N, C-alpha and C positions, 0 to 999 in steps of 0.2 A: 504494500500500500504506500503510495507516494504522499508525502506531507509537504505543504508549503511552509518554509521557514519564515517566521515573522520576528521583528525586533521586540525586545522586552525593554522595560524601563532601565534595567541594570546596564545594558550594553550600548546605550545611546550616549554619545559624547556631543555636547553643544559647544561649538567654537564661536569666537567673536571675530567678526570681520569689519574693517573700516573701508568705506567706498567713497570716492570723490565724485560729486555730482556736477562738477564744473564742465560746461559745454557738452552735456549729455542730452539726448533726446528723451523727453519725459516718459512716453509710453513704453518704449523699448527698455529703458532704464528700470522702470517700475516692474516690468515683467521679469527681468533677471533677478531683481531683489526678491520678488514674491516666490520664485523658484527656490532660492536659497533659504528663505524663511520657512518654507514648507518642507524642505529637505529632499526635493526631487532630484537634486544633483548627487545624492548619495546612493550607494547600492543597498542600503538598509531602509530605503523609503517604505513606509507603511501608511496607507491613506488615512487611517483613523487615529494615528498617533502624531505627537509632536516630535518629529525627528530632525527638524531644521536647526539652523544656527542663528545667532544674534547678528544683527546688521546695524552698523553705525554709519549714517550718511552725513558727510560734511559738505560744506559749500552748497547748501540747498538753494540759495538765492541765485545761483548761476546756472540752474537747469534751463533747458531751452525747449521751445516748441517750434514746429515748422509752419510755413504758410502764414495765414492771417489769424492763427489761433490766439496771438497776443491780445487782439481786440475782440475776437468773436467767441472764444471759449468762455463759458459762463460757469460760475460756481454758485450754487444755491444753498441757503440754509434757512431754517424756519424756527421761530421761537416757540411755536405751538399755540400762539394766540391768533385770533382772527386778524388777517392782514399783516401777519408777522414775517412774511417771506422777504429775505434780503438777497439781492442778486449782485454779484461782483464779477468783473472781468479778470482774466488771467493777469494782466498788467497790474491792476490795482491790488489783487491779493498777493502778488509777488512783492510788491512794494511794502505791503502791510505785514503779512505773516507768510514768508516764503516756505516755511517748514510744512505748512498745511497742504501745499500743492503736492508734494511728494507723498505725504501721508495718505491723502485721499486717493491718489493714483494707485498706491500699493494696496490699500484696504479694499479697493474695488476688485482686485485680482486674487484676493484670498477667499476661502470658503465662507459662506454666509451662515455660520453656526457657531457653537461654543468653541470649537477648535480654531476657527478663524479669528475669533476675538482673543484667544490665548496667543496665537501666533503674532497678532498685531502688537502685543505688548513687548515683543522682542525686537521691534524696530525703533531705533533712536535716531531722530533727525535734528541736525543743528545747522545754523548759519555760521559762516566762517570756517576756518581750518582747524579749530580746536574743539575738543570734546572732553567731558569729565570721566571717561572710561579707560584711562591709561592703566589702572590697576588690573584690568582683565587681559592685558597684553594682546590687543587685537591684531590680527594679521591683515595685510593689505589685500584687497580683492580687486582685480582689474576687470572692469566692465567697459567695453567699447561699443557704443551705440552709433558712432559716426561712421557712415559707409566709406570704404577705401581708406580708413585711418585718418580721415579729415582731408585727404588730397582729392583734387578734382580730376 
């Protein structure tokens, strides 16, 4: 009888990675981060378990979008009160809270259940090149979302 081997909580190792968002395309960048958060890059991936790693994103204010999304992409939030919807463009949100852009993009690519909420807590997003997680000794993770390495 063949049995499928699955991971157990004892043999899962969670690493810390630091990723630079400078000059990265938002959607492709968020997709790669979601894969690592979920653990899909590991041979021990199990769909119903948290097998992923921690991700620290720095320079969130330098993430890019293509085309006219700077002025056309809208971010909506609602206070829960009648007439409480606030709408903001990518440009305005990037000037005000640039971390939220990366957070919303990654959160949309995670599962919509308790596991997805748990995985989202393993994402740390910061503006600027510094972060308070030096004690975890994060490794650098290279994500390249620019076609042809940025060359035309």
